[in-house]
N, C-alpha and C positions, 0 to 999 in steps of 0.2 A: 367699758360698760357692756359692750356686746359680748365680750368673753364671759363676763359674770352672769349675764342673763341666760346664756346657753348652758353654763355649767352649774349654776346655783339657782336657777329659776327666778332671777331678779326681773321684775316687771319693767318694761320701758315706760318712761314718763308720758303721761297723757297730755295731748295738746288741748289746753283749755281756751276759753274765750279770751282770758287775760293774756295767755301766751301768744295767741294769734294777733292780738293788738300790738304787743311788743315787737313781734316779728315784722308786722306790717310797718310799724314806725321805723324799725331799723332799716328796712329796705328803702323807705322814702328818704331817710337821712343819708344813707349810703349813695343813693342815686344823685341827690343834690350835691354831695361832696365831689363825686366823680364829674358831674356836669360842670361844676365851677372850679375844679382843680386846674391849675394852669398847664398849658401844653408842655412847658419846660420850666426849670427852676429859675431861669433868667427872667421870665415873664413875671414871676412872683416876687423876686428879690433883687432885681437889677439895680434898684435904687439904693440897696444896701451894700452893693459891691464897692470896694475902693475904686476911686476914679482912675482912669488910665493916665499914664504919664503923658505929658504934652511934647516932650522932646523926642527926636528921632532915636530909635532904639537899635543898638548893634547887637547881634546875636552873640558873637564871641565875647564881647566885653561886658554885656549887661545880662544876658539870659543864660548862657552856658554855665557860668559860675553858680547861679541859683540852682540850676538842675543838678550840677555835680555835687553840691553840698547837701541838698535836701531830698533828691529823688533817686540818685544812682544806687543807694543801698538796697532798694526794692525793685527798681526798674533800670538796672544797669548791666554791666558785664557778667556779674555773678548770679543775679536773680532777675527774673522777668515776670513779676506778678501780672496777672491779667493779660499775658502775652504782650507786654508793653516795655519798650526800652527808650529811655530818654537820652541815650548816648549815640543812637543810630537814627539818622534822619528818615530813612525809608520805613523803619518800624514805627517811629513816633507818629508818622502821618497816616499810617494805614489803619483800617478798622481793627480794633482789639475785641476782647470779649464783650465789651459794653458799647461798641460803636466807636466812631472817631473821637479822639481826645481833643483835637484842635480843629476849629472851623475858621480858616483864615478870613479875616475881616469881620468876624463875629465873636469877639472875646466873651461877651456876656452869655452867649449861648454855648460856649465851649465847655466841655466837661472838665477840662483842666482848671479853668478859672473857678467853676462852681465848686470843685473839690477843695482847692487850696483856700478858697474864701469861706468855706464852711456853710454853704447855702443849706445843705442838709446836715444838721448837727450830728447825726449818727454816722456820717461818712465824710470825714475831714482828712485831707492829705497835707503833709506827710503824717502817717499814722504814728510814727515815733519821732521824738525830738521836738524842737521848737517849731511852732507854726510860722508860716511866712508873714512878714510884716506887710503893712498896707503899701509901703513903697515898693516892695518886691512884687506884690500882686499887681500894682499899677504898671510896673515895667512889663510884666507878662501880658497884661491886657493891651498895652500899647504895641507890643511886639506882634500880637495876633491881629489887632486892628490894622496894623500897617502891612499886613500880608503874610505874617509869620515867615519872614525870609530867613532861610537856613542855608548857609554856604555849603557847597559840596566838599567832600574830601576831609571831613572832620571825624570820620569814624575811627574808633580805636584800632591799633595794629592787630590786636588779637581777633577782632571781628573780620578785618580784611583778610587775614591769613586763612581763616576758615572759609570765607567766600571764595578764596583763590584755590581751594581744593579741586582736584580734577573732577570729582563727582558733580560739581556745580557748573562745569563747563560743557557747552554743547560739543558733541563729537564733530571733528573736522577730518575729512579724508586727507591724509598726508601724501606728499609727492613720493613717487616710487624712487628709491635710491638707485644710483648707478652702480653696476657691478661689472667686473672684468669677465667672469666666466658665464657669459650669457646663454651658452648652450645648456647649462645645468638647470636653468630656470624654467619651470613649467607653469607657474602662476604668480600672482602678485606677492603672495606671502613668501614665496621662495626668494624673492628679491631682498626682503628685509633680513631673512635668515642668512643668506649668502653675504650680504653687505657686512653684517657683524662678524661673520667668520673671516672674511677677507681683512677686516680691520684688525682682527687678532692674529692675522697670518696663519689661519687654520684652513683646512680643506674639508669638504663634506665627506661623510662616511660613504663607503660604497653602497650601492643600492642592494637591498635585501633580495634574496631569491624568493620566488613565489610561495613556496611552502612556508618560509619564515614570515612572509608578509601576511598571508591569510591567518596564520596562527596569532600574530600580534594583533591584527585587527579584530578577530573574533573574541579574544580574551579582553580586549579593551572595551568593545561595545556591548558584548553580551555576558562576559565573565565566564564563558565556556569555550573549550577548545573546539576547533572544527572537526567534523566527522571526516572519515576517509572519503566518503562520496563527495562531500563538499570540496575537499582538497582536489580531488580528481577533476571535478567540474571546473574549478578555477584554473587548473593547469591546462585544461583542454580549451578554455576560452581564449582565443588569440585576437579578439577584437581590440581596437585601440582603447576602448572605455571599459575594459574588463574590470579594472580596479574600482571604477565608479559604480558599476553594477553590483559589485560585491558589497560596497558600502551601503547602497540602497537596500539590498536584501537583508543585511544585518540590522539596519535601522527599522525595517519593517517587522523584524522578529519580536514576538512578545517577550523574549528574554532580554531585549534591550530595555524595555520599560521596567522589568524586574531588577535589572542590574543598576540602572541609574536612579530609579525611584527609591532605592534603598538609602541613598544619601538624605533624601527628604524625610524618610521614615526615621532615620537615626536622629535627625535634628528634632523630630517630634517625640523622641523616646518611645517609639512604637515597640510593642511586644505582643505576642500571641497569648501570653499568660500573665498572671498578676505578679509573679516573681516572689522573692523573699520566702518566708516560711509557708505561705499559702499559695503554692504554685499551681493555681487552678486555671483552666482555660477560660477565655472570655471571647465573646462574639464581636470582635473588633475588626475582623478580616475584611469586611466591606470597605473600610477606609483604606486598607492596604491595597486592595484591588483598584480602588478609585485612583489612588496616587499612581500606581503602575500604568493605568490606562491613560491618565493625563500626560504622563511623561512619554508614553508610547505615541500619543497623537501629536506630540511636539508642537504645542500651540506657540504662537509668536510670543517672544519674551516681552513681558509688561512690567 
């Protein structure tokens, strides 16, 4: 309507006395409905829920088969609608997109029971296939009322394998391996390198001369060869930490940020021009400079 009124000079409807009366009546009715609407579905329809089973419920024997048959297709290994899985204990009990699905000791207030019982006719679970019987809902209610006991160690092997991935493990500092040629070792990393070399019955390569060393380091950190003056300065520096000072100088060079920021820019498909048939320049270089500066500042890895 707004679009039509702007483009076709359509007048907005006038608010008459009758319209005001209808609007006021709607507000009153809406307020009454909100004021008297139950805090949860259980308060409104708890009496309509199937009664909880009276016997002691066993999760593996009574509950897991119900979940596997009716729930895993949407909340299992292959699909996790609403971030919910009924085959993994930790995920089943955590808050999903709509809050906790299970409230131990309170089956009538648990979303799980409200959904399978159809408290809200527009939201019934499972969405596909046969609905749960009153006996099955009664078992679920009794299980929740009895504390929702779920034994550990029932997660599928595929889930455990993913959780066992190194990325999910806290880093632990390993013990330094023993090596025979202790004189070759200068730091802790050398121990691991030498231990593997000795295991394979190999020997470390001879130490590179200083000219080769500064060339390798410069190309690696900045992508540029060292100048003659830089080589002469490194050769003249006979201090014990000459190499460390060279590393610090190259890391402080703006060419370091340009060299290693390029990898991030490649991942973002950065280009100074549009490319293809209309190879025109575009003003995107501030992003390039920002990436280079961030890499140059070497913030802590997060």
